[in-house]
N, C-alpha and C positions, 0 to 999 in steps of 0.2 A: 380616138373615141373614149369618152370618159363616162363609163357606165357606173351608176351609184351602187349596183348590186355586186360588183366584183369583190369588195372587201367582205361582204356577207358570205359570198360563196367560198372565199378563201378561209374564213373562220369555220364554216361548216365542214370544209374539207379537212382542215387541221384537226377539228374535234373528232371527225370520223376516223381519221388515221390513228389518233391517240387512243380512241376507244377500242378499235379493232386491234391495235398494237398491244394494249394492256391485256386483252383477252387472250391474244395469241401468245404473249410472253408468259402469262400464267399457265397456259396449257403446256408450253414447252419446258419452262423452268420449274414449275411447281412440283412438290413431292407427290409421288404416286402410291404412298403407303396407306392403305385403307384398313381400318380395324372396326370392330363392332361399335365402339364409342363414336367414331366419326360418321358412321352411317345412320345413327339414331337421330331423331328430331331433337333440337335443342329445347330444353324445358327449364332454363334458368337454374339448373342444379337440383330441381325438385323432381322426384320420381313421378312420372305421369300416372295418373289414376286410370283405371279401366273405364271406358265410356259405357253409357247406358245402352241397352238394346235399342236398335233403331237410330243410333247416333246421338241420342239425347237432345235437349233443347237448350239454346242459349237464353239467358235471362233477358228480359225486355230492356234492362239498363244498358246492355251492350248496343242495341239498336238506337236507343235514345241518345247516347253519347255520339254515335256516328251521325245521327240526324242533326245534332247541334253543330257539329263541325261543318257539315255540308251547308247548313243554313247560313251560318256566320261567314263561311268562306265565300259563298256566292254573293252575300250582301256586300262584303268588302270589295270583291272584284268589280261590282257595278257601281258602288259609291265612290271609289277613288277617282276613276276617270270623270265622273260627273262633277266632283268637287274641283278637279283641275280646270274644266271648261265651264264652270258655273256662270261666268260673265257672258259667254257667247250663247249659251242655251236659253237664257232669260226665262220667261214664264212657261214656255213649253217644257223646258228641262225640269223646272220645279214641279209642275203638275205631273209629269211622267214619273219623277222620282218619288213623289208622294204616293202615287198609285202603286209603284213597286214596293215601297215600304209597307203599304197597307196589305199587299199580297204576301209579303215575306213575314208579316206579323202572324198570319194564320198558323203556320207550322210551329212558330215559336210559342204561341199561346197554347197550342195543343200539347207540346212537349212539357211546358211548364205545368199544365194541369195534370199530366200523367206522372209528374214527379221526376222528370229527367234532370232537373237542376239541383236536386237535393242529393248531397254526397254523404251517405252514412257509413 
């Protein structure tokens, strides 16, 4: 019996064994000396500043950068397979992709108007 999923299952099994083996080896072989510096959050060498009461607020620039990443990431995820099968999809694929690009343009324009693409 020649099952095409057997190599995939072997690869997943080997990856699982390596992942669990790495975690297990680090737990067994790793150093167990904890000090104050190791238990603190890493702050790139800069002393952390006290936060405002109530946790403070993140600037909108943080969320706009995250939104830019998500919009462009989703766009590429859908455009690449469409470009690969462009010949087979014909007019239906073209119209569907134009509709998708029109929908994806809305958050892009919103972010552009809010100043998310300006790096000062």
